[in-house]
C-alpha positions in Angstrom: -139.6 -50.5 -42.8 -136.2 -48.8 -42.1 -134.9 -45.9 -44.1 -131.3 -44.7 -44.5 -130.2 -41.9 -42.2 -129.9 -39.6 -45.2 -133.6 -39.3 -45.5 -133.8 -38.0 -41.9 -131.0 -35.5 -42.6 -132.9 -34.2 -45.6 -136.4 -34.1 -43.9 -137.9 -30.6 -44.5 -135.1 -29.5 -46.9 -136.8 -30.3 -50.1 -139.9 -28.7 -51.7 -141.1 -27.4 -48.3 -138.8 -24.4 -48.9 -140.8 -23.6 -52.0 -144.2 -23.7 -50.4 -145.2 -20.2 -51.4 -144.2 -20.9 -55.0 -146.2 -24.2 -55.1 -149.2 -22.5 -53.5 -149.1 -19.7 -56.1 -148.9 -22.2 -59.0 -152.0 -23.9 -57.7 -153.9 -20.6 -57.3 -153.0 -19.6 -60.9 -154.1 -23.0 -62.2 -157.4 -22.3 -60.4 -157.8 -19.0 -62.3 -156.6 -16.5 -59.7 -154.7 -13.5 -61.0 -151.5 -14.2 -59.1 -148.3 -12.3 -60.0 -145.5 -14.8 -59.6 -142.1 -13.4 -58.6 -140.6 -16.5 -57.0 -138.1 -18.5 -59.0 -135.2 -17.6 -61.3 -136.6 -18.7 -64.6 -134.9 -16.8 -67.4 -137.2 -14.3 -69.2 -136.1 -15.2 -72.7 -136.3 -18.4 -74.8 -133.3 -20.7 -75.2 -131.3 -19.5 -78.2 -132.5 -21.2 -81.4 -129.0 -22.2 -82.3 -128.7 -24.4 -79.2 -132.0 -26.1 -80.0 -130.9 -26.6 -83.6 -127.6 -28.1 -82.4 -129.3 -30.5 -80.0 -131.8 -31.6 -82.7 -129.0 -32.0 -85.3 -127.0 -34.1 -82.9 -130.1 -36.3 -82.2 -130.7 -36.7 -85.9 -127.0 -37.7 -86.3 -127.5 -40.5 -83.7 -125.8 -38.7 -80.8 -128.0 -40.6 -78.3 -125.8 -43.4 -77.1 -123.9 -43.8 -73.9 -121.3 -41.2 -73.0 -118.6 -41.5 -70.3 -118.2 -40.4 -66.8 -116.1 -37.3 -67.5 -117.9 -35.7 -70.4 -118.0 -35.7 -74.2 -114.5 -34.8 -75.6 -115.8 -31.8 -77.7 -117.4 -30.3 -74.6 -114.4 -30.9 -72.4 -112.2 -29.1 -75.0 -114.7 -26.2 -75.3 -114.8 -25.8 -71.5 -111.0 -26.0 -71.2 -110.6 -23.3 -73.8 -113.2 -21.1 -72.2 -111.7 -21.3 -68.7 -108.1 -20.9 -70.1 -109.2 -17.7 -71.8 -111.2 -16.3 -68.9 -109.0 -17.2 -66.0 -105.6 -16.3 -67.5 -103.9 -19.6 -67.0 -104.0 -23.0 -68.8 -106.9 -25.2 -67.9 -106.7 -28.7 -69.4 -109.5 -31.2 -70.2 -108.3 -33.3 -67.3 -109.5 -30.5 -65.0 -113.1 -30.6 -66.2 -116.0 -32.9 -65.3 -119.5 -32.7 -66.8 -122.8 -33.3 -65.1 -126.6 -32.7 -65.6 -126.8 -29.2 -64.2 -125.2 -27.3 -61.3 -127.2 -29.0 -58.6 -125.9 -32.5 -59.6 -122.4 -31.0 -59.9 -122.4 -29.6 -56.4 -123.9 -32.8 -55.0 -121.1 -34.9 -56.6 -118.3 -32.5 -55.6 -119.4 -32.3 -52.0 -119.7 -36.1 -51.8 -116.0 -36.2 -52.9 -114.9 -33.6 -50.3 -116.7 -34.4 -47.0 -118.4 -37.1 -45.0 -120.1 -37.6 -41.7 -118.6 -35.5 -38.9 -117.0 -32.9 -41.2 -118.2 -29.3 -41.4 -118.9 -27.1 -44.4 -118.7 -23.3 -44.0 -121.3 -21.5 -46.2 -122.7 -18.0 -46.3 -126.0 -17.3 -44.6 -128.2 -16.4 -46.5 -127.6 -19.2 -49.0 -129.4 -20.7 -52.0 -132.3 -22.9 -50.8 -130.7 -26.3 -51.8 -127.3 -25.8 -50.2 -128.3 -27.0 -46.8 -129.6 -30.3 -48.2 -126.6 -30.7 -50.5 -124.3 -30.5 -47.4 -126.4 -32.6 -45.1 -126.7 -35.3 -47.7 -123.0 -36.1 -47.1 -123.5 -36.4 -43.4 -121.4 -33.2 -42.9 -122.7 -30.3 -40.7 -123.6 -26.9 -42.1 -121.7 -24.0 -40.4 -123.4 -20.7 -41.4 -121.2 -17.7 -42.0 -123.3 -14.5 -41.7 -123.4 -12.4 -44.8 -124.1 -9.0 -43.3 -126.1 -6.3 -45.1 -123.7 -3.6 -44.0 -120.9 -5.4 -45.8 -123.0 -5.6 -49.0 -123.7 -9.3 -48.2 -120.1 -10.2 -49.3 -118.5 -12.9 -47.2 -115.8 -11.5 -44.9 -112.6 -13.6 -44.2 -112.7 -12.7 -40.5 -116.2 -14.0 -40.2 -115.1 -17.3 -41.8 -112.0 -17.7 -39.6 -114.1 -17.1 -36.4 -116.1 -20.2 -37.2 -113.4 -22.6 -38.3 -113.0 -25.7 -36.1 -110.8 -28.9 -36.4 -113.8 -30.4 -38.2 -113.9 -27.8 -41.0 -113.2 -29.2 -44.4 -114.9 -26.9 -47.1 -115.5 -23.2 -47.6 -118.5 -23.0 -50.0 -118.9 -19.8 -51.9 -121.5 -18.5 -54.3 -120.6 -15.5 -56.5 -122.6 -13.8 -57.9 -124.7 -14.7 -55.0 -128.3 -16.0 -54.9 -130.4 -14.6 -53.2 -128.5 -11.3 -52.4 -126.9 -10.5 -55.8 -123.6 -9.8 -54.1 -120.4 -10.3 -56.1 -117.1 -11.1 -54.4 -114.1 -9.0 -55.4 -110.7 -10.3 -56.2 -109.5 -8.9 -52.9 -112.3 -10.7 -51.1 -111.3 -14.0 -52.8 -107.6 -13.6 -52.0 -108.5 -13.1 -48.3 -110.9 -16.0 -48.2 -108.5 -18.3 -50.0 -105.7 -17.4 -47.7 -107.9 -18.4 -44.7 -108.7 -21.7 -46.5 -105.0 -22.4 -47.2 -104.1 -21.6 -43.6 -106.7 -24.2 -42.3 -106.3 -26.6 -45.2 -109.9 -26.2 -46.5 -111.3 -26.9 -49.9 -112.8 -23.8 -51.7 -116.0 -24.7 -53.7 -117.6 -21.8 -55.6 -120.9 -21.9 -57.4 -120.5 -19.5 -60.3 -123.7 -20.1 -62.3 -124.5 -16.4 -62.4 -121.1 -15.4 -63.8 -122.5 -13.8 -66.9 -125.3 -12.0 -64.9 -123.1 -9.2 -63.5 -124.6 -5.7 -63.9 -122.8 -2.8 -65.6 -119.7 -1.7 -63.8 -119.4 -4.9 -61.8 -116.4 -7.1 -62.5 -116.6 -10.8 -62.0 -113.7 -12.6 -60.1 -113.2 -16.3 -59.5 -111.0 -18.2 -57.1 -109.8 -20.0 -60.3 -108.0 -16.7 -61.1 -105.7 -17.3 -58.2 -103.2 -19.9 -59.4 -101.5 -20.1 -56.0 -104.6 -21.8 -54.6 -105.3 -24.1 -57.6 -105.0 -27.4 -55.8 -107.8 -26.6 -53.3 -110.2 -24.7 -55.6 -113.2 -26.2 -57.5 -115.8 -24.2 -59.3 -119.2 -25.2 -60.7 -121.5 -23.7 -63.3 -123.9 -24.5 -66.1 -125.7 -23.0 -69.1 -129.0 -22.7 -67.2 -128.9 -19.0 -66.5 -126.4 -17.6 -69.0 -128.1 -19.3 -72.0 -131.6 -19.5 -70.7 -131.5 -23.2 -70.8 -132.4 -24.6 -67.4 -134.2 -27.6 -68.9 -131.1 -28.8 -70.6 -129.6 -29.7 -67.2 -126.0 -29.2 -68.5 -123.4 -28.3 -65.9 -119.8 -28.9 -65.0 -117.0 -28.4 -62.5 -113.4 -27.3 -62.9 -110.7 -28.2 -60.5 -107.2 -29.7 -60.3 -106.4 -32.8 -62.3 -105.9 -34.7 -59.0 -109.4 -33.7 -57.8 -111.1 -34.7 -61.0 -109.3 -38.0 -61.1 -110.7 -38.8 -57.6 -114.1 -37.5 -58.6 -114.3 -39.6 -61.7 -115.3 -43.0 -60.1 -118.0 -41.2 -58.2 -119.4 -39.6 -61.3 -119.3 -43.0 -63.1 -121.2 -44.6 -60.2 -123.8 -41.8 -60.2 -124.5 -41.3 -63.8 -121.9 -42.7 -66.2 -122.2 -39.7 -68.5 -124.8 -37.1 -69.6 -126.5 -36.9 -72.9 -124.2 -36.5 -76.0 -126.7 -34.4 -77.9 -127.0 -32.0 -75.0 -123.2 -32.0 -74.7 -122.9 -30.9 -78.4 -125.3 -28.0 -77.8 -123.4 -27.0 -74.7 -120.1 -27.1 -76.5 -121.6 -24.6 -79.0 -122.9 -22.5 -76.1 -119.7 -22.1 -74.2 -117.6 -21.5 -77.3 -118.9 -18.0 -77.8 -120.5 -15.2 -75.7 -124.1 -15.9 -74.8 -126.5 -14.2 -77.3 -129.1 -13.6 -74.5 -127.1 -12.9 -71.3 -126.5 -9.2 -72.0 -130.2 -8.5 -72.6 -131.1 -10.3 -69.4 -128.6 -8.3 -67.4 -129.9 -5.0 -68.8 -133.5 -5.9 -68.0 -132.8 -7.3 -64.5 -130.8 -4.3 -63.5 -133.5 -2.0 -64.7 -136.2 -3.9 -62.9 -134.2 -3.9 -59.7 -134.1 -0.1 -59.9 -137.8 -0.1 -60.6 -138.5 -2.0 -57.5 -136.3 0.3 -55.4 -138.0 3.4 -56.8 -141.5 1.9 -56.1 -141.0 0.3 -52.7 -137.9 1.7 -50.9 -139.2 3.7 -47.9 -142.8 2.8 -48.5 -144.5 1.8 -45.2 -141.1 0.9 -43.7 -139.9 -1.3 -46.6 -136.3 -1.2 -47.6 -134.9 -2.5 -50.9 -131.4 -4.0 -51.3 -130.1 -3.3 -54.8 -128.3 -6.4 -56.3 -125.0 -6.2 -58.2 -125.9 -9.2 -60.3 -128.4 -12.0 -60.8 -132.2 -12.3 -61.1 -133.4 -11.1 -57.7 -133.9 -8.1 -55.4 -134.3 -8.3 -51.7 -136.9 -6.4 -49.7 -136.5 -5.9 -45.9 -140.0 -6.1 -44.3 -138.9 -6.3 -40.6 -140.5 -3.0 -39.8 -143.9 -4.6 -40.5 -143.5 -6.7 -37.5 -144.0 -9.9 -39.6 -141.5 -12.6 -40.4 -140.7 -13.1 -44.1 -142.7 -16.3 -44.0 -145.8 -14.5 -42.6 -145.5 -11.5 -44.8 -145.1 -13.6 -48.0 -148.1 -15.9 -47.0 -150.3 -12.9 -46.3 -149.2 -11.1 -49.4 -150.1 -14.1 -51.5 -153.5 -14.6 -49.9 -154.5 -11.0 -49.8 -152.7 -9.3 -52.7 -152.1 -12.2 -55.0 -148.4 -11.6 -55.3 -146.0 -14.5 -54.8 -142.5 -13.9 -53.5 -140.0 -16.1 -51.6 -139.7 -15.5 -47.9 -136.1 -14.8 -46.8 -136.3 -17.6 -44.3 -136.1 -20.1 -47.2 -132.5 -19.0 -47.6 -131.3 -19.0 -44.0 -131.7 -17.3 -40.7 -129.8 -14.2 -41.8 -132.7 -13.2 -44.1 -135.4 -13.6 -41.5 -137.8 -10.7 -42.1 -136.8 -10.3 -45.8 -138.3 -11.2 -49.1 -136.6 -12.4 -52.3 -138.3 -10.9 -55.4 -137.7 -12.3 -58.9 -136.8 -9.9 -61.6 -137.8 -12.2 -64.5 -141.2 -10.8 -65.2 -141.9 -7.9 -67.7 -141.5 -4.4 -66.4 -145.2 -3.7 -66.4 -145.8 -6.9 -64.3 -143.1 -5.9 -61.9 -144.7 -2.4 -61.6 -148.1 -3.9 -60.9 -146.7 -6.2 -58.3 -144.9 -3.3 -56.6 -148.3 -1.4 -56.4 -149.9 -4.4 -54.8 -147.0 -4.9 -52.3 -147.0 -1.2 -51.4 -150.8 -1.2 -50.9 -150.5 -4.4 -48.8 -147.7 -2.9 -46.6 -149.5 0.4 -46.2 -152.7 -1.3 -45.1 -150.8 -3.4 -42.6 -149.2 -0.4 -41.1 -152.5 1.5 -40.9 -154.1 -1.4 -39.1 -151.3 -1.8 -36.6 
């Protein structure tokens, strides 16, 4: 039987990237004492008010078909939120709702590029980005995010990789996996390059409310002079500890959303009204759980640095936001893949190898900050012991 070319383009870009996580789950299910520091699952329950709102909406019969753009109350709530945060009027005709950020990014990229085009994206990058881009038929053009620049994308590095086929500059701020946050000055410089070369600017902002103390969030939506080319995506998965709700959206120009609408209608023809009602409640006020997560994640990042930085050649990169810290293991002589596999087998600690996020993180590990402090500390002890034993045996 013949398969569509998209299946070849996506070969190896699915669950294979999460092999360590899948193996760790199987080991835990078999009774092994594995410490899991792989995925970005919030460490707090979804706020009860959101559960109550969704349940009340279901009881009220809000389980029928929706429409391709989104439920009116949610569109109004999102328009009000972005108008207040971005300092300029954002209308409901600039918002589209989808089941989660992943679906949002998939739809937006399908509307921006096709076979033969190129998408510039930071390397390292979130593990699904390559698949999202390749699904369109476009090519991934990695832009190195350099540790010495704090893993913040530099406009000169983007411009050096632009070709006549370039169509989109894809950003992620706050960034997963590095925890870097682009400044307003960064965004001005990047958007100026995009305007010079007539590129779309697509920014994944799902970690917007996860900035650590003293770090200011900035969005390309703040820059009204670039409004016609900017689209941002987000959801309540991280900010409201509600990944299972699968409730996301994009914000762009009225013209972009009008072009995107038939695609959204073809894909989904609307998400669930009862989830939209809960999401409207969520985005209408500050998150009741985000501040607590931010405080805990920042504290745990410092704990990891204190316990591991300098131990047996390990180096810890402190994030400015998000749910992860990075550990440089290159002095061990092992790749990130090999280090993570051996760490799981020998020390029963599961972390993500940097190679899952691009070639720029080869020889690094991504460590989740979503376990309790005492679990993080125990994991650090195991990682330190493993690294010291490896160095002694070398």
